[in-house]
N, C-alpha and C positions, 0 to 999 in steps of 0.2 A: 498379548504375551509376545509377540514378535518384536515389537519396536520397542518393548522396555530393555529388552535383550541386546537390541540395536545399540539405544542409547546408552544402556552403561558402557559399550566399549567404545561406543564414539568421545562419549564424554569423559574420556582416560587420555583422547587426543586433545591436541592444538585447538582451538575452534574451526579455523581457517580450513585448517588439515583435514578434521573432520566433517565439513563442510563441503568440501571439495570434495571425499570418498565419499558421502551421501548423496549429490548429486550423480555421480556416475552410477551409485548402485541403483537409482531409482531409474536412472535411462536404460541399465543392463533389463529391469525387473521389465519395463517397457516394451524395450525391445524384444524379448521375449514371449511377449504376451503374460505374462503373468503380475502385473503390477496388482489384481487382486486379491495378491498374497498381504497387499499391506490395505487397501480400499477399503470400503465398508458401502453394503448396500446404503443408496438415497431415497426418499420421499420425493416423489416431487412439488415444486416450489416454486413456478417459474415470477419473475416479477418483472414491470419495465421499468426503469428509470435512465434519465438523460437521453430517453426518444428512444432505448436501447432494450433488447429483450433478454434479459438473462438468464437460466436456465434454471439455479438455486440462487440465495444472493450472499451466499458464501465465500469471498475472494481470497485470495493469497496477496500480500502487501509488497509493494514494492523493495528490493533489495536482497530477497533470495536468490533470483536469478539475474543479477545487473546485466549482461549482457543478451539473455533470449536464447542463450543455449539449450535450454532442458523444457523449455513449454511443451511439449506433447507428453514428457514423462509428466511434469507436475500435472497437468490436464486430467491423466488416467489414475489419482488419485481421488476426484469428485469435486474440486472447485470449480465453482460457478461460472469464474473470473480467474484469468492471470492477469497482475500486474507485474511487469518487469522494467529493469530498471535501477536507480537512477542512469541518465546515458545522457555523457556531454558531446560538445561537436568534435572534441580533441581524445585522441586518448587521455588519460593519464593512468599514477601507479596510486592514488591515492593518499592516507598517510603511512609512518612507519611502520612497523610491525612490534611487537605486537599494539592491537588493533580492537581487539573484540575478545571481552572478558563471559564469562556466566558467573550467577550468584544463582547458583544451583537450593542453597535454603530458599528462596523467595521466588524461584521459577523467574528470575530476571536475567538480561543481558546486556551489558554497556559495550556501547561499540563507540569507534570514531575512525569509521572506515574513511572517508573524505573523499563521497564518489569516485570509489576507483574503478575503473570501467575502461573498456578495450573501441569507445568512441562507436558512433550512432553509425556509421560506415558497416562495420562487423554485424552491430547488432541488428540492421536490416538484411544483412546478408541471412545469418541465423534464423531470421524472422522466414523469410525466403523458402527454407528449405526446410518447414518446419509445417506438419501438416494442422496443427492444428485450427489456425485462421482459415486455412479454405473449406476446413468442414465446418466452418458457424462459428467456432470457439470466439469468445469474448475476450477481446487483449487487449488493456492496457501497457499506455507506454507512458513512463514518467519521465521528463527532463528538467538538466538542472544547468549549472553553467561552469566553467573550468574557472579552476581554481585561481589562477593567474589571472582570470577578468578581470580589472576591474567593475566596482561595483556598481560604478555608473557607466557600464559598458554592459553590463548584464544582460537588459534586456535582446543584444545585438545573439548573444548566447542562446536565450530560450528563441528568440524567433527563426534562427537557422534549425534546429533543432525538430520546432512544430514544423516547418517547412517540408524537413526529411523524412519524419515519420508519419506524418498524417494520412496519408492514403495506405500505411500498412495497419494503423489503428483501429480498435473499435474505439477509443477515447483515450483524450491524452492526460496526463497530470503534470501540472507545475510546480514544481517542489522549490520556493524556497522559506522551507522549515526548517531543513536539516543546520543542526547545530554544531555540524563539521567539516562545515566550509567558513571562510572568516567571512564574517560580516552579510551573510545571507540574508540572514532575519532581518534586517535593515530593510530587506523589501518587502517588508509586512507594512509597515509604518506606510500612514495613511496617503501622501504623494507620491512615493516613490511606487506605491502598490496601484494608486489612480493610473500612472504613467504606463505601468509596465500591459497591466489587464485593459487599459485602452487598445497597446502597442499590438497584442493578442487578441483580442476581439478584431482587431480590422483583418489580420492578417489570416484568420479562420474564416471572414467575410469570405477574403482573395482566393481561399483554398477549395473553400466550398465552391464556387462558380468553378474553378479550374478543373476539379476534379468530378465535379456534380452528385458529392456528395456530401454531408455534412456530417463534420466528428466533434463529439462533444471536448470541450472544456473544461478539467477541473482545477481547482487551488487545493494544493495541501498546505494545511496550517499547523502551527505551534499549541504544544499545550500550556506552553507557559504565558499565557496571556493576560493581561488584566482584562475588565468585565468592560470599560471603554473601548479595550482595543477589539476585543469581540464584535460590540456594536459597530464600531468603524469600519472594519471588513466585512459583516453584513450588511450594510449599506452601501458599501463599494460593491462587492458581490453581485448583488441588487441591479443596481445602477447599472452595471458592464453586461448584464444579461449572462454571467457565466453558468453552463450547464450543471458544473454539482461542485462540491467542495467536500476534500476528506479532512476529516479530523480525530486523530490525530496524530502528527512525527513523535518522535521521541522526548523524553524532556532532559532539563540540566539537573533537577530537583533532586532530590535521594531519598526521600520520605521513604522509611520501608525497609532500608537494606542497611542504615546507619550502622557504620563499626564493621561490618562481614568484610572477609576478604573481596577486592579488587573494588569496592562500595567507593573508596577516592579516587578511582580510574577517571580521567577527563572523557568527556564522551556523551550522548543520547543515552539514557536509560530505557528498556522497553520491559516487559515480560508483566508480569501483576501487581508488582507494587506501583503501576501509574494508571491503574484499569479505571480508579475513582475522580484522579484527576482529568484522563482525557474525557472521561464518562462526564464530567460536569461542564468542558469546553463544550462537549457534544451540546449537553440539553440548553445549555445557554444560548450557544448559534442558534439552535431550532428555532427558538423564541424568539431571538431577533429576526430570525426569515423568514418566520410565520408559515411556510409549508413552501415559497415562490424559489427555492434553488434547494435541491435532493442533497443529504449528506450521506457521508459511506464512511462510515464509524472503524474507528482501531486504537489498537492498544490495550493491550492487556487482558485480552480475549483469551482465559483459559480453559473454559468451558461451555457447556448449549447454554447456560443461563447467564454466563457472561456477554454473549452473542444477542439473546435476544434481551437483555437489559439495553443495552445499545440500539436495538430497535424500539425499544419502550421507549428510549430517551429522545427517538427522533431521525433514529437513520433509515437510510432505507437501503443501505445495503452493509455490509458489513467484512471486514479484512484480518486474515490473522498472519502473527509470522512468527515472534518468539512464541507463541501457545505451540503452535505447529513442531518447532525446535524441540518442545518438552513432551507433548501430548502425543504425535505424530498424526495422520492422516485420518484416527481416531475422531479428533476434535473437528475435523470438518464433518465428518456426518452426523457427530451429537449436535453441534451449531444449524446444522438444517433442520435436524430432527425437531430441535426445537423452537424454531422459528417457524415450519410450517407447521406442529401443533398448535402452537397460539392462533396463528392464522386462522383455520381451521375452527378452531371453539370459535373466534370473533366473528365468524361469516355465517358460522354454523346457526339454523332457526332455533330461536328461544325456544324450552319445551315450557307444557303449560301442562 
């Protein structure tokens, strides 16, 4: 009831203004020690993925906290892990406003943010000031390239970010699938992806030796892929021994929102209408990987049943973003509970 009232007020405002106010509000509740007003009780459901021990399998997807400014507050809501970013080597403003649009009739969002962020150095300063990681929280850092870096030099930006964030992260996500940075998705093609993954894994090896700790690398892919592309990506993930893959980013498709206000805006569609598309990609990817690389499922999770469906399709973990905007912290507890109940039933001795 409380979040429904908050959402009604926020949905009367511009989405970016509402986002800023919402994050400020969550920070206040956390500092005041009353985040419990929004958070719900969670059943224990720990899981180990990519060699990392997660307190529960439901995380926050990248994009909500691009600069790592609200990590402690968001963690207080019950997420099993927080992924921040996408961060680029240099600060950049992103695309011109307006660049985020709600489609409430379908519990959807279209955005063309364009990796707006304040740069990797500020993100690291914010993390250093947070308690989350020091208390054992699982922090993913999502890295990208600056918009004005030529695509043929994109690897340089990813390597810069990987080196900078490596020792501050529980895992690092390589984002090559945003539809809002020109030509970025070209990096998903065979030769480009092969070269990028080779460079990143070599740097990961060097950094692991330097710091004495191995930080997993995950690749975030698009939902707008043909079956042959999914198979090729799976082959390269196995070949380069990537630690994980996140399926999926937002979609350029508009199924399910045709004719509605803002449906024709350019950018990536997220929320309920992309659930089927992202889950199908996840399922096909899981089949192609045959369990060799763990998958984090994201896209269109608006209920506990949706979260469980991602797990059943082959994901080891799930992430939410748009669903969190529409449902609030209640969705976290609902998703954790649904997955935990399924796990308990699966592992309970059969009754005779």
